[in-house]
N, C-alpha and C positions, 0 to 999 in steps of 0.2 A: 479104260485107258484111252486117251485121245489120239487122234491120228497125227503122225509125225508130219510137220510141214514139208511140202515138196520144194519150196523155194524160200530162201531167206531174204531178209531186208537187203543185205549186201548183193545178193543175186538179182534182186529187182533193180537195184541201182546200176548194176552192170548192163542189164537189159535196157534201162532208161537211157544210159549213155549211148548205147547202140542206136536207139531210136533217134536221138538228137543228132548223132553223127550222120546217120543215113538220110534222115528226112527233115532235119531242122527242128528248132525249138518249138514251133507251132504244132508239130506232130505229137508232142509229148502230152498225153492226156491219161487220166486214170484208166479209161476204157482201152486206149491203144496199148498201154503197158500191160493190162490184164490179158489182152489178146496175144501179145507178143510172148508173154510168160506162160500162156496156156492155163491161166487160172481165172477165177471169177473177179469181178470188180471188188466184191467184198474181201477177197483174198488180198488184193492190193491195199484196200483201205484198212486192213488189219495192221499193215506196216506204215502206211501213209494216209492220214485222215483226209487230206485234201491235196490238190495240185500244189498249193503253196508249200505244204509240208514236204512234198516230194522235191520241189525245186530247191528248198532250203537244204535238204539232205544232200542233193547233188552239189550245190555250191559249197557246203561244208566239206564234202569229200574232196572236191578240187582244191579248196583252200588248204586243207590238211596235206594233200600231196605236194602242193607248191611250197608250203612251209617246211616239209621234210626235205625237199630238194634244196631249199635255202640253207638249211642246217643252222648251226649256232652262229648268230650274227651279232650278239650283244657286244663283243669285244672288237669288232671290225671298225676300221676307220670309215668315214663316210664314202671315200673313194673306193675302198675295197668292198664295202657293202653294195655300192652301185654296180661294180664290176660283177659281183656274184649275182645280183638281181638280173642283170642283162643276160648272163650265162644261163640262169634258170629259165628266163623267158624264152630263150632260144631252144633249150632242151625240152620245154613243155609245149612246144608248138603242136606236136602230134596229139597231146592230151587235151589241149585247150584250143580247138579250132573255132572259127568264127561262128559256126552254128551253136556250139556250146556257150560261147560268149553271149549269145542272144539270151540265154537263160539268166545271165547276170543282170540283164536289163529288167527282166521280169522280177528277179529277186529284189533289186533295189527299188522297184516301183511299189513294193509293199512297204508301207510306213513302218511296220514292225521290224524290218530288216535294216533300215537306214542307220540306226545307232551303232549296230555291230560293224557295218561297213565303214562308217565314219571313224569308229575307234581303231579299226585296223590301219586306216590311212594315217590317223594321228600318231599311232605308234611308230609307223615308218618314218614320218617326218620328225618325230622326236629323236629317233636314232640318227637322223641326218641334221640335227640342230646344233651340232658342235660348232665351236668357234674356229675350228681348223679351216685352213685356206680352201680345202677341197669340198667343204660342206655345201657351199652355195652352188658350185658346179654339180654336185651330186643331187641336190634338190631339183635343180632345173632338168637334169637328165632323167630323174625319176618321173617328173611331170611329162616329159616328152615320151618316155616309154609307156606310161599309162595312157597317154593320148593315142599312141599307136595301137594299144590294146583295144581302146574304144573304137578306133577306126576299123579294126578287124571285124567288128560286129557288122559294119556296113559292107563287108565283103572285099575289102581292099587286098586281101591275101590270096585271092583267086589265082593270080599269076605269080605269086611269090614276092610281090613288092614289099610286103611287111618286113621280111628279113633284110632286104636292102636298106629300108628306112631305119631299121634297128642298127645296121652297120653304120649309117650316117650319125645317129645319136652317139654311138660308142666312139666313133672317130673324133667328133667334135668335143666330147667329154674329155678324152685323153689329150687332145690338143690344149684344151683349157688348163688342164692340170700341169702340162709341161711349161706353160707360160708363167706359172706362179713361181 
């Protein structure tokens, strides 16, 4: 009978998140994860064959959490979808800080991951492509929110500015809707 694993793939992902939160995306290596988990590099590579595989798993995990927070969105109007999107972005600040967002850059730099990322954004814009009056404002607001997300990677959130900028996007979005 084989030895029972002392740490699971999910456990390794928890530890990897901790490394990224504490030390930044550059600190995440197979070796660093093995040391933090108290296992061999081979033990990590049993679950993640490469750093790319590990980063993909973390991004998949965060994407799944984000989509769970979004909930069912298929029947929402573009304006209501954008309102929910902004609400989820606010609530996910603790889970998706700038250091973790840095992993997103590493993720999309791998050409194998670009189609998946592109498809996710296409699906969001498809949901916002309605001919309703609020669809254009919702698309522009989504672009602004995603731009803020990318700015977080550069550390704009160190003093909490990101949240204030998100307030600005939300305020302008709501004003545009009232003018219609």
